[in-house]
C-alpha positions in Angstrom: 0.2 0.4 0.1 1.9 3.2 -1.2 2.0 5.6 1.5 1.4 3.8 4.5 4.6 4.7 6.2 4.5 8.4 5.3 0.7 8.1 6.7 2.5 6.2 9.7 5.0 8.9 10.5 2.4 11.6 10.2 -0.2 10.1 12.4 2.6 9.6 15.3 3.8 13.1 14.5 0.1 14.3 15.7 -0.5 12.1 18.1 2.7 13.5 19.2 1.6 16.9 18.6 -1.5 16.3 20.7 0.4 15.5 23.8 2.6 18.3 23.3 -0.2 20.8 23.1 -2.5 19.2 25.9 0.4 18.9 28.4 1.8 22.2 27.4 5.5 20.6 26.8 7.4 22.0 24.1 5.9 23.9 21.3 3.3 25.9 23.5 5.8 26.9 26.1 8.5 28.0 23.7 7.4 27.9 19.9 10.2 29.5 18.4 12.9 27.4 20.3 11.0 24.2 19.5 10.8 24.8 15.8 14.4 26.1 15.7 15.3 23.1 17.8 13.6 20.7 15.6 14.9 22.2 12.2 18.5 22.1 13.3 18.0 18.7 14.2 16.3 17.6 10.8 18.9 19.6 9.0 21.8 17.8 11.1 20.5 14.1 10.7 19.7 15.1 7.0 23.4 16.1 6.3 24.3 13.1 8.3 22.0 10.6 6.0 23.5 12.3 3.1 27.1 11.8 4.0 26.1 8.2 4.6 24.7 7.8 1.5 27.9 9.2 -0.2 29.5 6.5 1.6 27.4 4.0 0.3 26.4 3.0 4.2 22.9 4.0 3.8 20.7 2.8 0.7 17.1 2.8 0.4 15.3 -0.8 0.4 12.6 -1.0 -2.1 9.4 -1.3 0.0 5.6 -0.9 -1.1 5.0 1.5 1.7 7.1 4.4 0.4 5.2 6.7 -1.7 7.7 6.6 -4.5 9.1 10.1 -4.4 12.7 10.0 -4.0 14.5 13.3 -3.4 17.8 12.2 -4.0 19.5 8.9 -4.5 18.6 6.7 -2.0 16.7 9.3 0.1 12.9 9.0 0.2 10.4 11.6 0.6 9.7 9.7 4.1 12.9 10.2 5.4 13.0 13.7 6.3 9.8 13.4 7.4 11.1 10.7 9.9 13.6 12.5 11.1 11.3 15.8 11.9 9.1 13.4 13.7 12.2 12.2 15.5 13.5 15.1 16.8 10.5 16.8 18.1 9.9 13.3 19.7 13.1 13.9 21.7 12.1 17.6 22.4 8.7 16.5 23.6 10.4 13.4 25.8 12.8 15.9 27.3 10.3 18.4 28.2 8.2 15.5 29.6 11.1 14.0 31.5 12.3 17.7 33.0 8.7 18.1 34.3 8.5 15.0 35.7 11.8 14.8 37.5 11.1 18.7 38.3 8.0 17.2 40.4 9.9 14.7 42.1 12.8 17.1 43.1 9.8 19.6 44.2 8.2 16.7 46.5 11.4 15.9 47.9 12.2 19.2 48.7 8.9 19.9 50.9 9.3 16.3 52.3 12.2 17.7 53.7 11.5 20.8 54.9 8.5 19.3 57.1 
């Protein structure tokens, strides 16, 4: 089924965005910084991929799940979308972890104050 992989990435992206907005983790708190960090991370990993492709380390496999659009040799359209999702997921996960750890530290501080 062509496009299934891209659809899965976009659905996952949407799910993380819903969690991000609902819990106010990354984008709602600092949209500019979140967008910049996501863009820089995506650019870094895309450059990494291009170096790997040039070195012959990364190759595009054949799959009926791809849309079929190739941006460069061995670089399907799905790759930069996946890299953007990966960076956004990392940002949201980091913000969530900071919140959880901050609450634990705050609870410990309050407990010691008693």
